[in-house]
Backbone bond lengths (Angstrom), bond angles and torsions (degrees), N, CA, C in turn:
res aa  C-N    CA-C-N  psi(-1)  N-CA   C-N-CA  omega(-1)  CA-C   N-CA-C  phi
1 X - - - 1.445 - - 1.530 108.12 -
2 X 1.305 117.50 137.61 1.445 123.23 -179.74 1.543 109.93 -84.67
3 X 1.327 114.20 156.49 1.466 119.49 -178.68 1.532 111.87 -59.68
4 X 1.306 118.02 -36.31 1.461 121.90 178.50 1.517 110.28 -61.05
5 X 1.313 116.21 -40.87 1.469 120.72 178.57 1.523 110.50 -66.37
6 X 1.324 115.85 -41.07 1.469 119.38 177.33 1.527 110.75 -62.72
7 X 1.312 116.80 -43.70 1.455 120.05 -179.99 1.542 111.26 -59.75
8 X 1.320 117.46 -41.79 1.458 120.22 177.79 1.518 111.97 -64.80
9 X 1.336 116.63 -39.35 1.459 120.51 177.23 1.537 110.36 -63.29
10 X 1.306 115.85 -42.08 1.473 121.18 -178.69 1.523 110.67 -64.92
11 X 1.317 116.59 -39.35 1.476 120.15 177.15 1.514 111.59 -58.88
12 X 1.322 116.29 -30.91 1.463 120.69 -178.43 1.518 113.97 -80.30
13 X 1.330 116.93 -8.55 1.473 119.81 177.87 1.502 111.28 -76.10
14 X 1.313 116.81 151.16 1.451 119.02 174.59 1.537 108.96 -75.92
15 X 1.355 117.60 164.29 1.461 120.67 -176.77 1.541 114.18 -53.74
16 X 1.329 117.62 -39.36 1.456 120.26 179.56 1.524 110.82 -63.98
17 X 1.304 116.98 -41.59 1.451 120.95 179.22 1.545 110.95 -67.25
18 X 1.329 116.68 -38.85 1.457 120.89 178.03 1.529 110.98 -63.71
19 X 1.325 117.17 -41.80 1.469 120.36 176.97 1.524 111.43 -63.03
20 X 1.322 115.95 -40.02 1.481 120.06 178.72 1.525 109.24 -63.61
21 X 1.314 117.18 -40.84 1.467 121.74 178.50 1.530 110.46 -64.65
22 X 1.347 117.33 -42.49 1.463 120.57 177.09 1.508 111.24 -59.19
23 X 1.319 116.19 -42.70 1.473 120.89 177.55 1.492 112.00 -62.36
24 X 1.316 116.82 -41.25 1.456 121.63 178.70 1.517 111.22 -62.99
25 X 1.345 115.91 -46.91 1.467 119.89 -179.77 1.522 111.95 -64.60
26 X 1.319 116.33 -38.63 1.464 119.62 176.99 1.545 109.70 -64.04
27 X 1.320 116.81 -42.07 1.476 119.20 179.92 1.530 110.93 -63.27
28 X 1.328 117.05 -36.01 1.468 120.01 175.68 1.526 111.41 -62.59
29 X 1.345 114.91 -44.95 1.458 119.02 -179.45 1.528 110.13 -62.32
30 X 1.308 117.43 -42.61 1.462 122.02 -179.31 1.534 110.58 -63.08
31 X 1.309 116.51 -41.70 1.482 119.65 -178.97 1.518 112.78 -69.42
32 X 1.324 116.96 -32.76 1.481 120.68 -174.34 1.517 113.70 -90.05
33 X 1.335 116.95 -28.57 1.461 119.84 -173.11 1.528 109.77 -111.78
34 X 1.313 116.23 100.78 1.451 122.13 -175.15 1.530 112.53 -65.15
35 X 1.331 118.13 -35.80 1.471 120.47 177.92 1.527 110.18 -67.46
36 X 1.319 117.42 -39.96 1.475 121.48 177.48 1.527 109.45 -62.93
37 X 1.327 115.61 -43.19 1.468 120.82 179.93 1.522 110.76 -61.10
38 X 1.332 115.75 -43.65 1.455 121.05 179.72 1.548 110.42 -61.75
39 X 1.321 115.87 -45.86 1.486 120.32 -179.63 1.527 110.56 -65.71
40 X 1.318 117.65 -43.36 1.465 121.06 179.53 1.511 111.31 -62.66
41 X 1.327 116.94 -43.83 1.462 121.45 177.77 1.516 110.85 -60.33
42 X 1.315 116.21 -42.23 1.461 120.33 178.37 1.522 111.53 -61.60
43 X 1.312 116.04 -43.46 1.478 119.93 179.60 1.526 111.94 -67.60
44 X 1.317 117.32 -38.80 1.467 120.90 178.73 1.525 110.42 -63.82
45 X 1.310 116.34 -37.30 1.450 121.16 -177.41 1.540 113.84 -83.66
46 X 1.336 117.11 1.17 1.473 120.58 -179.76 1.528 110.20 -61.99
47 X 1.315 115.72 130.58 1.468 119.77 -176.81 1.534 112.81 -107.07
48 X 1.329 117.76 -7.73 1.483 121.14 -179.09 1.528 109.36 -83.64
49 X 1.321 118.61 112.42 1.458 121.50 -178.13 1.525 114.16 -56.12
50 X 1.329 117.99 -31.21 1.478 119.21 -179.30 1.535 112.00 -68.09
51 X 1.315 118.13 -12.13 1.460 121.52 177.66 1.520 112.62 -100.03
52 X 1.332 116.54 -2.21 1.458 119.97 179.78 1.515 110.32 -76.74
53 X 1.340 116.08 158.42 1.449 122.63 178.29 1.532 107.02 -119.35
54 X 1.339 115.53 134.40 1.472 118.42 179.07 1.532 108.47 -72.73
55 X 1.320 114.92 159.44 1.457 120.48 178.77 1.534 109.99 -59.62
56 X 1.316 117.52 -39.64 1.461 121.47 -179.98 1.527 110.46 -62.36
57 X 1.335 116.27 -44.85 1.465 119.45 178.57 1.524 111.77 -64.34
58 X 1.301 115.94 -39.02 1.466 120.37 179.02 1.524 109.86 -62.93
59 X 1.321 117.31 -44.59 1.459 120.66 179.12 1.526 111.55 -61.90
60 X 1.328 117.02 -38.70 1.484 120.58 177.60 1.526 109.45 -64.36
61 X 1.319 117.50 -43.03 1.459 121.53 -178.61 1.543 110.30 -64.50
62 X 1.310 117.34 -39.79 1.449 121.31 -178.43 1.524 110.52 -66.44
63 X 1.314 117.50 -34.80 1.477 121.43 -179.08 1.525 111.63 -72.59
64 X 1.304 119.33 -23.16 1.481 122.19 -176.74 1.503 111.31 -72.75
């Protein structure tokens, strides 16, 4: 299947299904890329509130 075909299929999914797919793709990236996993773990474990990102800011960044 070509990427264009996949993109059209994904457009046809409802928002809940698209979010589930995003989670799946992110989990694949985390499992395969050890440097990404290390960086993500570091960010998740960050305890300084001034380095945190609000949900609204995160959603804006994801859309860009």
